[in-house]
N, C-alpha and C positions, 0 to 999 in steps of 0.2 A: 355368632353374628358379629360382623366387623364393627369395631368401635368407631364412633364418629369423631374425627379430629376436632380439637378446639380451634377456633378461628384466629387465636392470638397471633401466630407467626406465619400462618399459611396464606394470608392475603385474600381470602374469599369471605363472602357474607354468609354467616350461619343461617340467618333468617331467610336469606334468598335460597340457600340450599334446601332448607326444610320445605319452603313453598314449592320449589321445583320438584322435590321428591314426592310431595303430596299430589301434585298434578300428574306426575308419572304413574303413581299408584292408581289414581282414578282412571287414567287411560287404560291401564292393564286390566282393571276390573270390567271396564266397558267393552274391551275388544275381545275378551275370551275368558275361559275358565281360569281361575287363579286358585291354586291349592292352599294358599296361605290366607290367614285372616287379614283384614284391612290394616291393622296396626303392624303386623309382621311384615307385610308387603312394603309398607311405608318405611319401616326401619331398614329393611334390606336395600331399598332404592336410595335412601339417604346415605348409606355407606358407599354405594356406587357413585353417587353424586360427588361426595367428598373426594373419592379416588380420581374421578375425572378432573375435578378442579385442581388437585395437586399435580396431576400430570401436565395440565395446561400451564401451570405456574412454574414448573420445574426449570432450573437453570439449564440443565442438559435435557432437551426434550426427547421423549420417546412415546410412541403410540401403543406400546405394549400394555399399559394399564387399561386402555380402552378395549383391547382384545380380551383381557381377562374379564372385563365387565360383560362383554358380549357372550363369552362362554358361561359366565355365572348366571345370566338370564335363562339360558337353555337348561342349565343344571337345576335351576329353581322351577323349571316347567313353565316359565314365562316365554313360551316359544311361538306365540301367535305371529304370523307374518305382519299383521296390522300393527302389533306392538313394536316390531323392529322399525317399520316405517315411521311411526310416531316418535320413537326414540332418536332416530337419525335426524329427523326434521327439528325436533326440540333441542338437539345438541348444538344447533347453530346459534342464531341471534338470541333466542329465548334463554338459552343456558348462560351465555356471556352477560346478557342484560340483568338476569336475576342473581346469578351466583358470583360473577366477576365483573361488576359494573366498572371498576377502575381499570380493567384490562382491555375494555372494548376498543379504545382508540390507539392502543399501542401497536407499533409495527410488528408484523409476524403473527398476530393473534389469529387472523383469518386462516393462514396456512396451517397453524397448529390445530384449529378447530376442524378443518377439513381432514387432517391426518387422523384426528381422534374419531371422526365419523367413519373413515375408512377402516380404522382398527376395530371399532365396535362391530361394524358389519362383517369384517373378516372373522373375528372371534365367534360371532353368532353363527355364521355359516359353517365355520370349522367344527363347532360343537354339534350342530345338527348333522353335519356330514359324518363325523366320527360316530355319533350315536347310531345313525342309519347304517353306516358301514359295519359296525360291530354286530348289530342285530341281523342284518341281511346276510353278512358273510357266515355268521353262525348257522342261520337257517339253511343257506346254500350248502355249507359243509355237511350239515346233518342230513340234508336231503340226498346228497350224492353218496355219503357213506352208508346210509340206510339201504340204498339200492343194492349194495353188495352183500347185505346180511340176509335178507329174505325178500322174495318177490312181492309179497303182500305189503311189507313195510316200504318197499320201493315205490309201489303204487301210491301208498298213503303219503309218503314223503314227497314224491314227485308232484302230487296234487298240491301239497303245501308250497313246495318250491315254485311250482308254476304260478300259483297265486301271487307270490312275492315277485317272481321273475317278470310276470306280465304287468303287474300293477305298480312296480317300483318307479319312482320319479327319476331315478338316476339310471344311466345305461348299464346293462349287464351283458357280457359276452363270454362265450365259451369257445376255446380254440384248442386244437390238438398240438402236440409237441412240435409238429412241422409248421405251425403257424396258420394252418388252414382253419377258418372260422367254422365252428360247428353250429352254434346257435347264438342269436342275439335277441334282446327284447325290443319292443317298439321304441322305447325311449332312446336306445342306442342308435337305432336306424334314423329316428327323427333328428337326433343331434348331428349326425353326419350327412343328412339329406339323401340317404339311400333307402331302398326298400329292404325289408328283412331278407327277401329272396336274393337280392343282389349281394348282400353281405355274406350270405351262406356260400357264395361262389368266390369269395375274396380271401386272400391271404393277408394277415395282419401287417406284413412288411410293406405292402403297397399303400397302407394308410399313413405310414409315418411321414412327417414333414421332412422335406429334403435337407433342411438346415441341421436337423438332428437325427437323421435316419441312421447313420453309421453308429453313433453312440447308443441309440435306442435298440437297434438290432443286437448289438453286443450285449446290452443289459438283458434283453429277452433270451438270448442264447444261454447266458449264465443261469437264468431262471429255469429253463427247460432242461438244462444239464444237471439240475438239482443243487447248484451252488447256493441258491437262495430259495427260501420258502415263499417269500413275498417281496415285492418292490412297490414303492410309491413315488411318483414323480409328477411334476407339472410339465405338460408338453403340449405341443401344437399338433393339430390335424387339419388337413384340407377337407372341407365339405365338398360334396359332389359338384356344387356350382363354382368351386374355386376359391371361395372365401375361407378364412382361417378361423378356427375355433380353438380357444385355449381350454385345456381340461386338467382336472385333478384325477390322475389315473392310479388305481390300486390293482395290482395283479397278484393273484395267489396261485401257488402250484398245488394241484391235487395229485397224489401219488397212488400207485398200486399198493397192495398189501405188502409186497416185498420191498417197497420203497422206491421203485422205479417211477419216474415222472410219467403221468398219464395224460393230463390236459391242464389247461390254465383257465382260471375264472377272472375276468376283468370287470371292475366296477369303475365307471367313468362319469364324472360330473362336469358340466359346462360351467367354467369359471371365467368366461370371456369378459363379462361386465366387471367382475372384481379385478381382473388383470388390467383392463383398460383404466379403471379408477386408479390403480396403483401406478400405472404408467403416467396418467395425468398428474398425479401428485408428485411423482419424480420429476416430470418435466417442469412443473412449477417450482420445485426446489432447486433445479439446476439451470433455469433460464431466467433472464431478466424480464420482469413483467411488462416493462414499457416497450422495449424494442424487440423482444422475442429472441434476442441473441443468447448464446450460452453466457452464464454469469461467471464470476471469478471462481466459484466452487467447481463448476464443470471444467473450467479452463485448467485449474491446478490439478484436477483429477487426470485430465488428458495429458498434461505436461508430465506429470509423475509417471504415468503409464508409458509414455514415449521414452523417457529417460531410463526406465527400468528395462524395457525391451530392446533398447538400441544396442547395436554392435559397436565395437571400438572405433570404426571409421565413420560411423553415422554422424552427420552434422545436424545441428538444430539452431534455429534463429528465432528471435522475438522482435517484433516491431511494436513499441509502446507509443500509442498516439494520444495526444491531448489537444482539444480544440483551443485555439487562441482567442482570448477575450470572451469566452462563453458567459462568464459572470455578468459582463456588461449587457449581454442579450437578455438574460433573466431579469436583471435589475431595471432595464429600460422598457422592455416589451412584455415582461411577465413570464411566469413559469410555464403557463400553458403553451405559449408559443415556443419557449425554450424546449419543452418536451417534444413538441412536434418537429422541431429542428433536429433533435437527437434521433428521433425515429427515422427521419430522412437520411441522416448521415450514416446510421447503422445499416440501412438498406443499401446505400451506395457501397459501403465497405464490404458487405457480404457479397454483393454482385461482382465487384471488381476482382475478388480473389476466388470466387466460387469455382471457376474453371481450373484452378490450380490446386484445389483440394486443401487449402489452408483454413485453419480454424480462426474465426473472428469472434471475440468475446467482449462484452462490456464489463469493465472492472468496477464501474461506479462513477456517478457524476458524468463528466464529459470525457472520461478516459476509456479508450478501447485498446485491445491488444490483438495482434495477429501472430499466430504460431506458424513458423515456417519450418516444416518438418521434412528433413531429408534433402535439403538443398545442396548445391555443389560448392558453395562458398559464400563469401560476403556479398558478391555481386548479385546473387539471387535474392538475398534479403534486401539489398538496396533497391532492386527492381520492384519488389513488393511494396516497399515504402514509397517509392515514386508513384506507383499506381494508386496507392491510397491517398497521397497528397493531391494527385490530379483529380480523383473522384470527389474529394472534399472541397476543392477550391472552386468548382463550378458554382455559379450563383444558385441559391436555394430559394424557392418560392414557397412561402408559408402564409396561407391566407392572402391578404393583400400586401404582404411585405416581401421584398426581395432582399435577401441577406447575402453579403459577401463573407464567406467563412474561410479560415485558414487553419492549419494544424501544425504542430511540431511533433516529430517522431524521434524516439531514441531506438537505435538498432544495436542488437547484440547477436553475434553469430560465432559459433565455436563447435568443436567436436563435443558430442554429448557426454563422453566419458570425462571431460575436464570440468564439468559444472554440476550444479544441483538446481532444483527449481527455485529455491530461495536466492541463491547466488545470481542466477540468470535474471530474475525479476529485479533484484537490487541493482544490478548493473544497468538494466534497461531503464529503471527509474532515474538513476544518475545521469544517463546519457540523454534522456528526455529533458532534464534540467539544463544540460549543456545546449541542446538545440534551442530551448526557450531563450537562454541567455545570449545566444548568437544572433538573435533577430527574429525568431519565429517564422512560421511558414516554410520550414526546412527540416531536413533530417540530420542527425549526427550519429557517428559510429563510435561504439565503445572503445576507449583507449585505456588499457590497464595502467600505463605509466601516469596518465593524467588523473586517473582515479586514485592512484596511490598518493599523488600530490594533493588532491582534494581531501583525502582522508587525513594526511598529515596536517593540512591547513585546518581542517575541522578540529583535530586534536589540539592544535595551538589555540584556536578560538575557545574551546572548552576549558583550556587550562589557564587562560588569561586572568579571570577574576581571582582564582585561588592563588595564582602566582603573585599577584599584587598583595593579597592578604598575607602571604607567607614571607614577603620581603625579598622576592627573588630578583627584583629589578635593581640595577646599579646605574650610576651616572658616570660617564667618562667626559673628559673635557679636552677640546682641541684648541691649541693656542691660536690667537689672532694677533699678528705681529705688525708693528709700524714699519712701513716700507722706507721711512726716512732714516730711522736710527736702529732698526732691527730689534727694538724692545717689545716685550710682550705687553700689550695694552688691554687685552680682553681674552676671554675663553668662551667657547660655545659649549653648552651642556648638551650631551647626546646620550640618550638612554639606551641601555643594553639589558637583555634578559639572561640572567645566569640560570639557564634551564638545567634541572637536575639530571636529565638524560642526554640532551643535545649539546650541552656546554654553553658557551657564550653566543647568544643569538643576536644578530644585528637588527636594527630597527626596520630594515627593508622587509623583514619576514613577519613582523607583527604589528607595526604601526598602522598599516592599512586595515588589518583585522580589528584593531582597537577602535579605529574610526567607524567601521561598519557596525560594530556592536554597541557603540556609545561609551565604551570603557575609556576612551581617550580623554574624557573630561576628568575622571578620577586619576588616571595615570599622569596626565599633564599637571594636575594639581600637586601630585606627589613629587614629580620632577622639579616643579617650580620651588616647592618647599625645600627639597634637598639642595638644589643649586644655591638658593639664598643662604642656607646654613653654611655651605662650604665657602661661599663668597664672603660671608661675614667673618668666618674664621681667618681667611686670607687678609681681610682688611685689618683685623686686630693685630695679626702678626707682622704684616707688611703695609702699614698705613700709607707709606710714601708711594707704593706701587699704584694705588687707586685702580685696582684691577676690576674691570667690568665683566659681569657674567651675562652671557646672552642665552636666552631660553626660547625655544620654538613654541609657538602657539598654533595648534591645528585649527582648521576652519570651524569645527564644531565647538572648540573652546572659545574662539573669538566671538561666536554667535551666542554664547552662554550669557544670559542677562546678568549673572552674578560674577562675571569675569573681573570687573573692577574691584569688587569686594574681595574676591579671592586673592588678587595681587596685593591689595592693601593689607590683608590679613597675613600673608606670607612675609611681607616686609616688617609688619608689626611684631610678629612672633620671633623673627630672627634678629631684628635690630639692624638689618642691612639698609643703608641709605638708598633711597629710590634712584639716585643718580648712578649707582653702580649696577643697576639692573637694566638690561636691554631685552625687549621682547621682539622676536622675529616672527613675522607673518608673511605668508605668500601674498602675491598681488590679488589672487582670487579671494583669499580670506579677508584682506583689507576691504574689499568691495562688498563683502557680505553676500548672503543668499539672494537678496533682491537687486543686486547690481548697483547698490549705493554704498558710499563710504560708511564704515561703522561709526556710530555716534560714540561708542565706548572709547575710541582712539583719543578723543580730546580729553575725556575724563582720566584716562591713563596718563596722558601727557601732563595733565594738571597735577598728578601725584608726583611728578618729577622723573618718571620712568622714561628711558630712551626707547624709541620705536624704530625698527628696521624692517625693510621689505626684502625678504629672502628670494633668491633666484630671480632677481629683477631682469626683465626683458623676455620672460617666457609666459607672462599672463596678460593682464589688461593693458599695462603700459599706458594708462590714460593720464596724460600730462596735465589735463585740465583739473582733474581731481588731485593729482600728486602735489600741485603747488598750493592746494588749500588744506592739505592734511598735515598734522604735526609729526612728520617723519623726520628722523634724525640721521638715518643711514640707509644707503642702498647697497645691497650685497649682489654683486654682478654674478649672473648665472655661469656655472662652470663651463658650458660649451663655448662661450665667448673667450674665456681665458685659455681653454685648450687649443684654440686656433692660433694663439700667439706662440709660435715656435720657429726656430731657424729652418730654412728649407734645404733640400738636397736635390740631386739629379732626378730621383724618383718622385719626390713630393716637394715641388717648388713652393716657396713661401706664398701664402694667400693673405694679403694685407687687409682683406675686408673685415675680419674679426678684430684686427687691431684698430681699424678706423671706428668700428662700432664702440669698442671700449673707450677710445679717446673721446667720442661724442658723448657717451653716457657719463664719463667722469666730468666733462665740462658742464653737462646739464646738471648733474648733482651739485657741483660746486656753485653753479649759478643760483640754485635753489637753497644754498647754504646747508647742504647735506654732506655727510661723511661717506666715503666710498670704500667698501671692502671687496676685494677680489677673491672669489672662492676657487678651489681646485688648483692651487698653484703647486705644480709638481717639480719644477726645475728652477735652477738659479737664473737661467736665461729669461724665463717668464717673469721672475721676480724683478730682475733688473729692468726689463722693458716696461713693466707696470709702474716701477718707480719713475722712469723717464716720462711716463704719461701722467704723472702726478696723482696716481692712485694712492689713497691714504694708508690702507692696511691690506694685508694679505692673509690667507688661510689655506692650508693644504698640507700635503705630506712634506713639502720642502721645509716648512716651518715646524712640523711635528704632527704625529698622528693623535687621534683621541686616546687619552690615557686616564687612569684613575686619579682621583683628587690628590693622593699622596705624591704623585710624580709632578703635578703642577706646583705643589708646595716645595718639592726639591728644586724645581727650576727657579722659583722665586728666591730660593736660598743660594742660587748660583751653581747648583749641581746640574749635571747633564741628564736629560730624560732618556732612559733606554727605549729601544724600539717598542711600539705598541701595535694594537690592531685597529684597523679602520672601522 
């Protein structure tokens, strides 16, 4: 007797299992003869109850334990049909409610229970069939062999065989080695819808289903040639009315005394209901319950099969579709309406590609995928995507609501030999993200080079926090020079990433990423502290230079409520006078996220810190705010300075940039602000800016960004070697 598992780690109720087993035992005694005592029956069924509960709770689900329970019931002679009906019915809600009350509401429980019901029924039927086949085949063999021994024994055995043959619930047929049917019982005839007389005039080959006729005839030929003594298969037959019946067929070869094949005996059972149950369960496992479309499991099965079977020149494509703004529909109109919308979209997608033989599957949520198998190239996949977008974009009427829906689609198309299922779907997912980012309601095609850039970008994003912790960032300084006497009056602190694999990485490759991830606040705080330490070191060694260090503040830093405290703390820790620190902000950062000047600017100015607007002329340029803000310096945007150049025959001088610079310098001076020109690349530009009374200049003409040690060397009067921008 199987031991009953303790309930400690199995997750089911022991008391519930005992109650369920007791009800099961009572039902068994009420429905037929039970060869066991009441206590023995209850112990047996309690063990089966525990086995079913463990199967339902298993991490990797299988219906095999239920099949073994079905077989065990027959082996224990609990084989009344009424008991099977009771057991299958009770294995539904009653079993879950009594034995697994905590499992009832979990997703997938109903599907597992249905699979256990099918497994129990299959095991029960299999055990009955095996027992019947064993008994009846033994009787049949005995009857036919007895016929060859003595005539009297033949008559006796034939009488016994005839009783079994005629009264058997399963079909029995006898055929010669040429396939001609010799005899069938009534069950066989009823199963196929013919009369016994009609079947006696029939060859078994004419009964085979056309989809498996070749293989079945080959198997039958091997049997009558003596290569096998018996075969057993599940196969289809056509009934006389044209309908299909699924059967469990067992065929045995009867030989002459000398071993030559004599005839065959076939026993056939109608398993159509069980087969259809299996098909329904498989359909449920491989299709989305809401839309009826194939689910991701069936999609990946199909995709894997296509890739395995495809030749080297076979092309394959995927259109990965996601509805735009579907969450807003669910949140505003409810999940019921959202579900109805998904059903309608699924129907449209299936209809629009149905004539082309493409598979449409629901991957989950509002994501769908179309498999374009065997297209001629990317144009075919794009055509499918455009059909799908057109189908989705038509207004959808759900109840009394009319919804305007759009979708984004990522398209991947390539030779099947160059990809795998996981690579294809990963590329499709990436491309779908591109389509979303480019404005929605459109498709995008996979670009390997863009993907490589995105992967590299993602690697940089992932490495930023650790790089800051490991001290991989360094600060370089670019001189800011007086245009009046060419003396270095300030330096701008510019951060670089000393990447262990990529070398020195410029800010254009990681500052934007740091802003997106929020790391810019930590990084900016570190740059501010390092710049203040270096500036204080220069002040102590060269007090007469009064060198100002200019540090950029990103918009997210400027919006940080603690920015004033952060700056004050950096000055306090390093000892740098506030007057030697200049903070550079873009015009958009100065105005803040709400389009109003930052209040923190006045507090920073009260600390004594200088404030500069970087890239002036490319942002708000709001003069009304500018005159009320405590700004000390305007840094003219590089494009204005680049326009100041001598002309030639091919590129005549355009004086508009020069007039803009002249106007901005006059404006700044009128507001008592200092002016720094950025991106000064030539001596001619420097000379012209000096004539326009611009105060300071910055750019390669005056020196590239260099490490702090080279600024120290310049303050000592040494020449700075060439650096990197």
